[in-house]
N, C-alpha and C positions, 0 to 999 in steps of 0.2 A: 221257262218265269224269268230267268234271269234274261237281262237286257242292259244293254250300255246307251248312255243317255244319244250316242248318234244312231244308236241303231233304231232308238224309238222314236227319233225323229224321221229315220229315211221308212221305217215301219209305218207312220201317220202318213206319208204322202203319197207311198207305193200305192198303185192299184193293180187286184188281180186279173190275171188275165182268163177270155171268156172261158180257158179249158179249166180254168182254177175255181174250188169251189171258196166264196168266202170265209175265211176265218172267223170261226162264232165272236161275237162280243166278248170282253172277258168282265168277270163281276167285280162288283165297288172293290171285295177286297183283294184280287188281283190287283186293280186300278192304281190301291192304294199302295200295296208294297210295290210296284212299277216306280209310280213318283219315289218313295226312296231310295232304290235304287239310283235313280236319276237325278236325285241330290247326293249320290254317294255316303248313304248311309254306311255304315260297316255295324255297329250295333245298336240295340234295342234293347230297352230293359221292361220287362213290364212282369202280367199276371193275367192269365186265363177266366174267365166267367163267360156267363149264357150268353150277354149283350157282342159279344168280340170272338165268340167262337169260329163264323166264316172266314175271320182275321186270321186268324190261329191256324186255320187248314190252309190260309193260301201261303203263309208263313212254312209251312210244313215243305208246299211243294218248290223251294227254292233254295238256293244254299250261299248265295252272297250276303247275306244279312245274317250275322249272328243273334238271336234272341235269348237275353239271360234270363232266367227263371228265378227271379229274388222272391222274399219267404212274407213280404209286407209293401204293398202298395204306396206308400211312402219312403221307402228305400230304391223302390223302381225309378221313382224323381231323381231323388236324391245322386242317388251313381249316374243317373244320367248326368246329370247337375255337375257333376266331380268332372264327367270327362270333359264335358263342353267347358271350365275352368279352364282344364289342363292343358286342352289342344287347342282351342279357339274357334273348334266346330259347332254344330248346333247339335246339341245331346235329344235324343229322342225317347221317350216313353209311352207305353202302353198299357192300360189300364181298363176294367169296364164299367158296366154303370153301375149307379147309385153308393155302395158302397167303396168302392174300387176306385172311384171320384172323391169322396171324400178322403176316402183315406190317404190319397193324393195332396190332397188341399196344403197340407205344411210345404210338402214338398214342391210344387207351385210357388207358395206366397214364399218361401227363401229364394229360389231364384227371381222373383221378381224385386224383390227387397235390394237384391244386388247385380241386376242388370244381367242374366247370366241370358246365354241366346239357347231356347230348348222348344220342340215341340211336344205338345204330347197330346196323343191320340185316344180318345174316351168313347168308351161303347155308349148305347143311348138304346134306349128297348122303343121297338116298330113304330115309326110316324104316326099312325093313326091311334095309338095308344098312349103317343105324350099328352101329360096333361090328366090323365086318367088315374093318377098315384097306381100305376100298373108294377109290378114286381119288379124290384130293384130300380125303381127311378128316380130319377133327384134332377133339378131344375141344374144342371150342368153350366149353363152359361150365366145363369144370374145367379151364382155359388162363385161361380170364379172371374167374373166381372172385374171387382175391384185387386186382385190379386194377379192380372195379366197384362202385358200390352196389346192384345186382343183375342177375341175368340169367335169360334165358327160352328154354327149349328147346320149341318148340311142335311137338306132336306131332298135334293137329287141327284141321282146319282151322276148324271152330267155335269155336273160341276164339283165335283170331287177334285180333278185334279190341278182342276184352276185354284182351287181353294187349299189343297195343298202347295201350290208354287209361291201365294200370295203368304201362306203359314209361314215358310221357310225365310222369305224375301223380309216380311217384317219382323222378323225372329232374328237375324242376323244383320240387320241396317239400323243407322242412326244410331240411338240408346236402345243396345241389345234387350231381350228380356223374352219370360216365358209368353207363346202363344198356345191354346187349346183347339181342337179340332175334335168336336164331336159326333160322334157317326153311329147315325140309328140302322139296328140290324138289320132292315129291309134294304135300305142304302146300299150295306155292304151285302149284299147276295141280287141286288137288280144289276143288270146286264148294261153296257154303252160301250161306244167305239172310244178308244182310247188316244191322247193327244197329250200330251207333257208338253207348254209351252217354252216356247226358249227363254224368254223374259216377260216381265210382268210389270204393268203401268198404272199407279193407282191415285188419280187425281186426287182423295183426300191423303194421302199419304206419301209425303216427298222432302224425307229430312234433305237439311243443310250439312252438306262436307266443305265447303272452301269457309274458312273466314272471311268478315270484311275485309278488305287491305286497307282504308283508312283506321278501322279499331286497330289491326295490325301493328301499324305506323304508329301513331298514338299510344300505345304498348311500348315499342323498341324504344319511344323517347323517353317515357316514364323511367324503364328498366336501366338505361344507360345513366339519367340524370340521378337514379337511387342514392344513398348513404348506406341506406340499411336493408338490401335487398333480400330477401326469402323468396324459395320457391315450395309451394304443398302443391303434392297431387296423392291424388285418390286411387281408386280402382278402373278410372276411365282409361287411364292411360296403360294398365294391363291388359283391359276388353280392347282398346284401341291399337295394341301392337307397336307403342310409342317409347318404347322403352330405351333405344340408342335414342332417337332424339332428344327424349328426357337428360340423359347422360352428355351428350355435347354442348348442348344446351348450357347443361350446368356449370359444365367445363369452360366455357365459353365466359360467361359472366365470372364465375370465381364466387358464385353468391353459395350461400349455406341451402340445403335441400334436407325436407321433411318428407314420409312418405305415411299415409293413415293407415289402419290396418289392413285395409284391404288393398292397400297401395305399395305393400308390401315385395319387394325384389324390383321393383321399379327401378331405384337406386341401388348401387351396389353398397352391402352393408360394410365392406372395407374402404370404400370412399371416405377422405378424412372431411370431405365438404357434406356429408351426411352426418346428421345428427341424429338419429335414429327416428323410431317411431312416436309422434304424438300424440296429444287429447286424455281423455280420462286417465292411463295407465302408459303413456307417452313419457320422455326425457324429461327431464327438467331444461337440458336445454333447448329440446325442439322445441314447448311449451314456452318459455321464455324468451326467446328470439320470435315465436308466432304474435308474442303481446307487445314486442320492442320495436319489429322492422317500420321500415316509412312506407317501403314497396313491397306489395304481396301479392306474388303469381301464383294464383291458384288453377291447378290446371285436372278435371276430371276426376273433378272434388265438390262436395256438396255443403261444407262447412255447417256438417249435422253437430246433435247435442253431444255425442260422445268427443267428439273433437276439440269444439269453442268452447263448451260451456255454456255458462251465461251468455246469452246476446250483449245485454247491455254493458258488461264488465269487460266483453272484448270491444266495443263500441267505445268505450271510456277511452278507448289509446287514440290518437288521431292516424292512419296512415291511407293512402291510397291503393287501392286491390284492382288488380286482373284478374280474371275471371272468363278462363277457356272451358266452353263443354258443348256436348253435340245437343244437349236438353236444355233449349229457353227455358223452360218451366221452372230449373235448377237454378237460373241463376238471379240474384237477387230474394230468392227466396226465405231464407232466414237472416240474411246480412246484405246490405246495400252496397253495391260494386259500383267502382266509378268507370271501369271498361269493360263494358260486357263483350268477348267475341264467340257467336255460336258457329261451332263448327267439330267437323273429325281434329280429335286434340293432336294425330299425326301431321294430317297438314297444316294444321294453322301454327305448330313447333316448327315443322321445316320452315314455313314462311318467318317467322321469328327469325328461325336459323340465318336465312337467307338475308334477312335485311340488317341483323346487326353484324355477320361479317361485310356486308355492303359499307356500315357506315364506317365501320374501322374504329369502333372506340368501342371503351368499357366502362366500368363505374369510376367514380372518383379513387385514386391505389389511395392515400393519404385515409380516406373513409372507411375502406373497406378493410384495410388494418384495423382500425381501431374498432369498427363493429365484430372482425375475429376477433382481437385482443377482449372482449366483450364478451365473446360464443365461450370460449377457453375458458374465461372464468367460471363460466355456469358450468360446462363442463367438469372443473376440479372437484364439483360436488358429489360426482362419482355414484347420482343417484340409482344405479342399477346392482352397488355392491351389496352383499348382502353374508353376513356370519356362515364360514363353514360350521361343517361337525362332522365328526368322527362317529355319533353315536345313534345321528337318527340321519335317516335322507332327506337331502334339501333337493326340492322339486328343480330349485334353478340348477341346482349340480346336474343330472338329469337331462335336461335340455342343453345346455353346455356338451356335455358329453358327447351326446346326441351329435351336435354341431361339428366336433371336432373329430369323431370318426368318420361321419363323410364328408369330411373337405376332400375336393378334386373329385367327389363322386357325382354323379347327375340323381339328387335327393329330391322325393316330394314327400309334402309334410303335410299331412289332414288335423283337421284338430276338430274336438267336439266344442262345448261354451261353455266357460267357467272358468275358474284361476288357472287351470293347465292352458288354456286357449292364450291369457296372457303372458304366461311365461314360455311360452311357445315363441312367441311374438317377439317377444322382449330380449330371448338367449340364442334365439337362434338367427344366426345371421346369413342374411340370406341375399345371395349374391346376382341371382337370376329372377326376370319374371315368371308367374306361372308353376313357382315352386312351393306357395303358401297357399292352400285351401281350406277355408272357412267360412263362415256362416259371419256375415260382420253385420246388416241391416235387421234380420229376423231376431238372428242369435239363436238359432236352433240345437237345441241338445240332439244328438244321437246321428248326426251327419257324417261322422268322421268315417266310423268304417265306409258307409255306402259309398262316402265320395273316394277313399283307397281302392275298391273295388273298379270303381268306373275307371280311374287313374289307371289301375293296374293294367287293366285290359287292352288299353291305349298307348300304354307304355312298359310291356314286357321286361326290358332290358335296364330299367332305374330302379333304384329302391324307391320302395313304399312305405312311410311311416304313418301309423294314426295315432297323434297324444291324444289321449281321451281322460279321463276319470272313472272313477267305480258306479258314479250316479248316470252320466251321459251312456257310458257303453251299453245300457241294459237298456235302453229304449229302441235299439236296434241292434241287438245283440245275435238276434233269432239267422241275421246275414251271415253269422260264422259258417251255418250250413251250406249258402251261396259260395263262398268263395271256397270251401271243399269241391263242388259239386264243379266250377268252371277254375278251377284252379288258380287262383289269383294269390298268388303265398307274400299276405302284406304283414308287417310287421306293428303288433299294436302294445302302445304302451300304455298304459293304464296308469295313473301317478294317482293311486290308492289313499287318502285320505280320510277313508270313515266318516266324509262329511262332505253334503253340498256345498262346496269350498266357498263359491262366492258369495252364498246366500248365507252361511255362518258369517262371513266377513262383513258385510253389512248388519248383520245381528248384532256383531260386537261390536262397530263402529257408531249405529245408530238409533240400536235396540238395546242396548245397556246391557248386552250380554244373553239376553233371553232366546235360544237359541231353540226356536219352535219348528220342528221336524225339519231341523237340516243335519240331523245326525243319521245314517243308515246306522241300525239296528239291526238287521237280517241278509245279511251281502251272501253272497252266493262263497264257493271254492273256485273261482277263476280258474285254476288252474285244469280240477278236475272239470269242469265245464268248456276249457279246451278242449280236451284231449276227448270228451265224448263227441264233441263235432267233429273228429278227426286230425286237432293240430298238436301244435306243442304249446305246452303252457310252460313256464319261470315263474319261479315268486321269490321277490329279492327285497331282503328286508335289512341289511347291513350296508353300508356305503361302499364299502371296498368292494362290493360285487358288483357295482354298479355296470362298470366299465367294462368287466369279462360276459357281463349277463348280456349286454350289447353288442359282443362281439361272436357272442353264440349263435345271437337273433340271427344276425347278418351273414353269418356262416351258413344258414340252413336258407340256401335261394330258394329249395322248391316248397317250403313247408310255409303255411302261417304260423306265426310265432305269438303268445299274447304274455306279455310280460307282467304280471302284477308287482308292480312295484309300490311299496308300504314306507308314504312319506311324512315326513310331520307334518300333524293335523294342525297344530298351531299357525304355519305361515301364512303368511296374509301378502298379496299383492301391491307391492311400494314401485313408483308410487302412484299416489292417489289422487282425483279431483271428485272431493264428493260432490251429489249431487247439488243443483244451485249456486255454486261456486265458480270463479274464473278460470280458466286456465293455466293463469301463476299463483294461483291460491293454492300449490300441491299441499300433499300431507307426502314427504318422502320415507317413513317410517314410524316406529308405532312411538317414539321420541316424540314427535310432532301432535299426539294424543290430547 
């Protein structure tokens, strides 16, 4: 069954001699597996069911693709998603029809909102039964249409190989995203000759890579004339593997730079030109610089509500905006821009750098000096400073300690969604791209552990930490079983404050302290629960024990460790921009309430 792309091509063109009986054509399931092998797929996360049993039978007969049996279809898609985010490769998941598909929807939507390259293979009832409310039938194409880059229903086995080629091509090119391929059970059984195409051309899909030369020249001129330039980058720089180019451009211009939540790691946190994350929980200096710059270069970012706050407030200050993005629909969607550049961010940045070097000019020195003086005044606010405690564990301290202990190591940090996510983004100083894996656009609780599983398979020699909370971790906690079966020794840091922390914070600030259903009244004993799944559980209640517990967890290289860290339940995430406010209208602490 195992076959390389080169062997596939030779086999497709070879003619059997008269003395040789022609080989039987493969069935749809075998064709599918050969397509995955031709695409270099190493891992496949899934959960079997009636509609995909022929596919699972084909997987059983080969050895090049490792299938990972998760405990819930949502986790299959999340794990494949985490793998894709950390590696840049297309993540692949396999689920059955009906509830298999509907359970996978949250994972698909999560990947779609963050533009993650994925192919999700779904089983479907036999083609004659489609539309007849057959057992475990659902309209997969209709259900997933709003949350995928594209989807396919394969009705003829002869179309399967080309469909898979298109699916991978669409998923990884242009603005990446998830693609669903729905395969009826009879299609997975029918036979056909197999030939995997070398390339694919689609008249209706031809994403632009090269930015318009004239627009790039205008951008260079504007940047060199700027008195208060600012570089604002998002997840597109990470997805486009353009971190090195961004760093070169930043150094070349001498301008301040900020990353969004999804863009952290594109700029090195240790770079003095980096102002930290911006937005709702961004730094004071990053937000104030955003509001008061005169030329803004936005790269692979979409001016979303969590970044710029109220668009009218943002537009109240005059500035020129250059926007570079692979997706033309993202440009001027929320904010009108002056110089749109549609193209691959890496290619565009390379051209920008080349033209700036050719111009042999930089922004005015005196103006830049005054600009940096103002920025440094904003920095003096020390907006991330918090009050240490020897009595109760501060969550910020946990993240700072983790950051210090992993310095110089290849560490990946996943997170779930909530206060712990923001503290990880604020206090872990990311030096490299693709080390910070979280759900930004959809804000999905439960992703942290499956993300970590996917990353650990891809990066077995790296440290993988899941920063979570006692609420989020319970959404996919059954995947502790998957960790044990497939020996993915991740470290789970649960910042347990006994609340749905971000909900509690909003209720404190906006609902006069009416904590409606945000307190966790019946939490399990997480140490015993971890041990029941075959892992190590540690309970930490004193600040002085945090570093020792983290060191112990890191020393247990071959074990998954669950750290139940009891943190201050009253701690809030600061700074904060409340809904409807502008990004410079920040609350820096309880004293601003």
